[in-house]
C-alpha positions, 0 to 999 in steps of 0.5 A: 531493534533501534530505540528510535523505531518506536517513534515517529519523526517530524523535522522542523516542528515544535509543540507547545506543552506545559509538562516537560523536562530539559536534559543535555544529550549528545544525540537523538538516541540518548534523548529517547533513552531519557524519554523511556526513563522519565518518571515525572510524567508519561513521556509521549514525545521528545524534542531534540535541537541539533545546534544546542544538543538540547533534549526536552521530554514531553507529556503531550504529543501533536495530537494533544497540543499546538504544533508550529514551525521551528527549523532547528528542532526535530520532534519524535512522537511515540507511535504507541500514543498515536495509534487509535486502534488496538492490536489483539486484546489491546493491552498496549492500547494508548489511544485517547478514546474516553467513552464506552461502546454505549457512549457513556463518558469514562471515569478518570482512573485517579478518581474515586467517584462514582466508583472506587477503582481497583486499578489506579495509576499508583498501583499500575504505573506501567498500564498507561492509566492516564486521564479517563482513556480506555485501557486494558490493565488486566488483560481482559479478553474483550479488550480495553474498558473503563470505569464509567461516570454512570453510578449504575454501571461500574465498568464497560468496554470501549469500541476500539477498532482492530489495527488492520494496517499492522498486518497484511491482507493478500499481497499487502497492496493495502498495507498502511502500517508503519514498519520501516525496516526490511526483513534483514534489518536495513532501514528504509529510504524515504519515498520522497528521497532520491538518495542513496537510490534514485527511483520513480516511486514518489508520493507525487507520482503515486498519490493513491499508494500512501507512500508516507515517510519510509514505511514499507509499501507495495505500490507495484503488485509485488509479492509483499510490501518492500522499500528502497533501503538506506544501504548504497549496496542494497537497492530494495528488499522485502519487509517482514509484515505478518499476515492478518488472521482475519480474511478480507471480505469477499465481494460477489458483486459482478464476479460472474460477469464482466464489469470494468476491466474484470479484475473481480471476475470469478466465473468459470469460463476457461476458454479464450475468445479464439477457442483455445483451452486455458492452461491451469494457473498452478502448472508451468506447461506448456508456458512458464509464468509467475502467476502462481496461485500460492503467491497471489492468494487474492487474485482468484487463480483457481483451476484454469479459469480466465482471470485478470490479475495484472490490470490488463484490459480484460480477463485472459489466460495462458493457453494449452496451445504451445504456440499461443502463450496467452489470449483474452477471454470472451466474458459476458458483460454485466449489462447483458452484452457479449464481449467477444470478438464480435462484441468487442468490434460492436463496442466501436460505432461503425462511423468512427474509424479504428486508429491506424495500425502503422506509424509515421516517422519515429512513431511519436504520434502513434495512437493505435491499440497494438500491445504486442511486441515484435517477438509476440510478447504481451506489453506491460501497462505503463502505469504498472511497475510489474514485472519491470520497474521504470520511470516512463509513467503517464504522469511523467510523460503527459503528452505521450498518451501512455494508456493501458499497455498500448505501444508508444514512443515517449522518449524519441526512440526509433519506433514505438515500443513497450515494456514486456510482461516477460520478466526476462525481457525488459522492453522490445519494439512493437509489431508495427509497420511504418505507414507508406510515406506517400499516403495522404495524411 
């Protein structure tokens, strides 16, 4: 891979450091090579100035010293020194933890009191034995350790958490690692950039999705993390993120009844609210679909039980009735009330009229709850990017009432419409009639 892949880049900053070396280089890669070859100290970062083509290798990074603005400079910090967690047994751990799991301060690796060490910076120059930071120079199976400042305890282990973010649980929706290349080796485009590809996945519009730098992410429920690429001919591609060896904790709270939208429902109801039996998730008959259990290991797609894998209003399933593709299920509420047809209506106080299921004019003022297209397809939620990526988000159209997956007309089309959950049809007008123009509003 590229030598710069091991560094975190920050434009327009300078850091104050005592230990540094100056070099003349032509570009950032040559400067990185100087950092790798530095023998005067452990090179944790380097600064490169574009105009003067000046290269400064640094013993400190932004975690260790003061940072300030400098328009000409680009700071590259070695990622290995920024991680405060360990991968595997932590032989490559270079974080700054300096006390044992019991809280005893560590002895400096270069000192000889209170303990005379076998592992020293001179004997093991590549083991990162700086200061008194926890390290694992001998490949101890129990992880990073240090000599302690307690004369009665020669050494002890440190409490360094596992880097969960470096691997992928489920479909990688919570992956927060720093891989920034696609599976074919293309560099990722920054999420806050619109070149070479324009898109709607900006950090501003999706603040909860951790769309940092150009790191691979899964903000829209794809099969696994992906990114837009810096190649003009390849819009996006999946990233090669390893699966975590440990399984995510399974929460049983509320899983046998309905709370919220029922995304954590794991009960065994397998019939819709209108009495149709559910189709098994691992079959494609009578309805073909993309919710294949092997592809979505954390969605609970077992047997033919009602589930909510896509953030719908409540659990649903495909039915074994060839003329009815899918329907909602009647799941008992966790507070004891029944959610079925009667229960759903009972949730609405009698004195509040239901929104009118017709539209006036072009339907830009329509605020009903229809979520079915003219050909009977289910609408995709407006804040979802699956199966269709789009820019008609609630953030971008705050006055259009883009709630759930209700039919709306945010862009002045001829009538209310929605994106569909059918991958082969991006959008369609909704199954709505125009109100009688003579009706008094």
